[in-house]
N, C-alpha and C positions, 0 to 999 in steps of 0.2 A: 831412300827414304820416299814414301809416296806424298805427292803434294796435298796439302790441306786445302789448297785454293783452286778455283778455276783459274787456268791461263789461256789466254787467247793470242793468235799471232794474225796480223794482217800482211799479206803476200802480194806482190805486184810483180811489173815485169823486171827483166835483167837488164842492168844498166851497160848499154853498149854492147848488148847480146840479143837483140830483139828476136833474132832469127832462131833462137834456141827455145825450144819447148819446155813447158813445166806448168805445174799446177798454180794457180792463182786464187785469190778469195780470201776467207777467214777458216783458220783451224781453231778448234777448242779441246782443250783437255781437261776433262771434268775431274773434280777433287777425288783422289784416292784411286783413280783408274789406271793411270799411267799409259794412257792410249790418247792418240790424238785422233779428231773426227773432223774431217773437211765438211763444214757445216754450212758455208757459202760458198758456192762453186762457178757461178755464172760471169763474175766481175772480179777485176782486180781490186784489192783493197789497200788503199794508203794509210789508214788509220783505224784503231780499234780502240773503244772505249767504254769502261764500265761505269754506270751511273754510281756517283760515290755514297748514296744512301740507300740506294735499291739495287742489289747485285743482280736480281732478275733481269734488270734492264741492260742491254750491251747495245751499243751503238757501232754499226761499220760505215766508214766513209769510202766509197767505191767510185769506179768509173762511170757510174750511172746513179749518182746520188746517195741519199741516206738510206740504208737498211737497218732494221732493228730487230732485235731479239727481246721477247718479254717472258721467255723461260730459260733464262741463264745459259744462254748460247746454244741451246739444242737446236733451235731452228731460227732462220731469219727471213723477214719479210720486207720487201720495198715499202718505204713509207709514202704517205701522201705528199710527195716532193715536187715541187714544180719544175717542169722542164724534162728533157731526156738528155743523157750523155753529159751531165755535169760531173766533173771530177771533184770530191770532197776530201779534203787532206786534214782536216783538224775538228775537235770539238771542245766546247766549254759549256760546263754546267753552272749557271748562275747561282752564287753562293747564297744570294740574298732570296732566291726563289728556285726551288730545285725542279719544278716544272718547265722552267724557261731553258732552253738549250740553244746554243749558238754552233753553226757549222761553217768552216772556212773552205773557199772552193778556189779551183784554178779553171778559168782566169780568175784573178783578184775579185772576190765577191762574198759577201756574208748572208748567212740565212738564219733566221730565228724560229723556233717552235715554242709555242707557249702552253702545250699540253704533252710534254715529256716525249716528244719527238714523234708524234701522230701526224701531226699537220706542219708544213713549213711555210714561212713567207720569206721572199727575197727583200734584202734590206736595200737601202739606195747604195749606188755606186760609190765607193770610197774614193775615187777619182785621184789615185796615185800615179805619179808621171813615170814612164818606163823608163828606167836610167840604163840598163843593160839588155843588149839583144841577144836573148837565150836561144837554143833550139827548142824550147818548151815554154810554155805560158806562165807567168808569175803565178806563185801559189800562196795562200794563207796556211803556213806550216804549223803555227801554233797561236794560241791566245792565252792571255793570263788576265786575270782581274783584281784590280785594288782590293786589298783587304778590308779597307775603312769607306772607300767611295764607290759601291757597287756599279755606278753607272760608267765608271772609267776602266777601260779595257785596253790592253796592248796586244798588238799582233806580230809575229816575226814572218818577212816575207822571203819567199826563194824565187827570183834573186832580186830583192828591190829594198832591203833594209827592215825598217819597223814602221808602225803607225800607231796612233793613239785616239780612242774615242773617249768624249765624256757625256756622251747621252745614249749609252746602250748600243752603240753600231748605228745609230741614224746618220751621224756625219763622223769623218776621220780627219785627223791632222797628222802630217807626215814628220816622222822623226828620224830622217835619215841624213840630213844635212850634215851633222858632226861625223856621222860615219864616214862620208865622202872625204872630209877633211882629215881625218885619221888615216884614210887610204892613200894620202899623198906621202905617208912616211915609208921610205924604201922596204923596211920589213913587213909592212902591211899591204904591199901592192901584190895582185894576183889576177891574172887574166888566163883563163885555160879556154872558154868557147865563146867569150862575148867580144865586145869591141872596145871594152875598158879596163884599165887596171884596178877601177874601183871594184870590181866583180866579186873579189874575195870578202871585202867589208860588207857588201850588200847581200851576200849569200846567207841570208837569217834561216836558221834550222829550228830555234826553240826560244821560248821567252818565259821568264818567271818572275814572281814577286814573293817573299817570305813575309808571313804576318808578323813576324820578329823584326822586320825592318821594311815596313810598308811602302816607304817612298823610294825603295831601291830597286830598280828594274833590272834583271841580268839577261843578256841577250847572248845566246850561242850562233856564232858564225863560222865560216870557213877559217878564219884568222885567229879564233880563240873565244874567250868569253870577256864580255864588255858589260860595264855597269853605267847607269844613269841615276843621279839623284834629283833631277829636275824635271821629271816626266818626258824624258826623251830628247830635250833640247841639247843637252851635251851628253857625251859618253867618255868613259875611261876605261883603259885596257887593264883587266884584272891581272894580267901577267901569269896566267896559268902554267906558263912555260917555267917558272920557277920551280914547279912541283912535278911537272909531268915532261917527259920528252916527246909526246906527242900533243897537239894542241887543236887539231881540227874539232870544233865543238858541234856535235850532232844533236844533244839532248840536254837538258837541265831540268831537274825535277825538286821540288821542295817537299820534305817529309811532312804527311799531313797530320802527323803528331807532335812534331818538334821544329819549329819554323827556324831555328838555328842549323839544322841540318839540311844539305844540299846534295844532290847526285848529279854528277856530269858525266856524259858518255863523250869520250875523246878518242879519236883515231889520227891516220895519217892523213886521209884523204877520202873522198866520196868513195872511191874504188881503191881499197887497200886490203891487206892481209893481216892487220893488226889493229888492236883497239883496247881500252881499258875503261872501267870504270872508277872515277875518283868521288871521294866523299869530303865534304867540309862540314865540321861540326861548330863552326864559328862564322856562319853566315856568308862564307865565301872568302874569309881573309887568309885561310890556308887550306891546302888540300892534301889527301893521302889516297893512295891506291887502294880501292876497297875490294875488287874481286880477286879471285886465286885461280884463274883461268887462263888459258891460251886461246884467243879466238882465231879465226883465219879469214875474217872478213870485217869491214867497218862495222863497228856498233851503232845501230841506228835508233835504239829506242830503250829508254829505262821505265819499267813499271814498278810503282809502289803500291802496296796493299792500302787501302783507306783506314783499316782500323788496327792493323797489326804491323808496326814499324819494322819488324824483323824480317818481312817477308818482301825481297826485292828481287826482280828479274830483269833480263835484258837479253836482247837479241842481236846477232850479227848477221850482216847482210847475205853473206853466201852459205850454201851447203845446210841451210836449216838449223843453224846453232841458235839453240836458246838455253840459257843457264839461269839457276834460281838458287837462293838461299832463303831458309825459313828460320835461321838462328841468327840473324845479325850479321851475316858475313863469314860466320867461324867455319861452315861448311857449305860446299856448293855441289848442285845436281845438274847434270847435263840431261836436257829435255829436248833431244833432236826431232824436228819434224820428220815425216815420213820422206823418203828419198824421192828427188824429183820435183821439188817445189822451186819456183822462182825466187826473187829476192825479198826478204822479210825487210818490212817497212816499219811495222809498230807491233809493240808488246802491251798487253793489259793483263790485270789479275784482279780478282775479286770474287 
């Protein structure tokens, strides 16, 4: 079936295979065409995001700041972004003011636009301590906003846990102390490339809040899914392993039409040959496998359409694997990127 939606993929470097060549940037697949176009070619893209109320506007977070499309992904131009060579890993559109956009950077930093992404201002340094010596700078991997308190936002950090702001990003509070406490449990210890066994619990990939349960924050880390009901002061293991044989948490999304419904991307590890999408319809209390395909790489990103809950897409890290459903998971379509791309990092739909 031909897709009814535009689909976008952000592509960046190979994990552990930097010497291998391949295409990077943003690929776009226009509705009904069945054909991918390489629409941003100059830089690695770590995240791509469709504006929730204006699908003509698409943001790309690249190795050189923010790029934006205003023609539904046909073309991208670099915005008026301060500085060169700043990696952007995440976006958040303010639900209270859709012209206000936040961008999360590496090294850890936040930028805000008040004109739908045309110009940007760097916000004050969050001042987070560096708790794990990694071979890359810490990244703001994902942000989420409290549904009833728009000045309160949370961010997932790779690799440094989580943080919270109550003043729209002007200052931040560290939310990682209890993650480190949990990391003392033997089954939650993980050290791969750093100097600490806290590494796995600090390996934050995604964070989300559902309007159906606005005071619960869900954080996806290497060791699984964890929730906080007290603004990140304490965290509890959601024990997603009761429902899935794989628990490496890479993405967590809330349905924009039904706050009870969540989607999680679970895999074996950052570099693996398996993964699955799990769905909860009771705000994370229970989970069931949602997809019906076999991927050959870690699932990196889940994309939900802003207006149609039946449209769900996801991308696996290797081999340009992208799959989508437009009938609520009943059937799935393979939408592989052209041969010779590097790793998929992000998927968006709109």
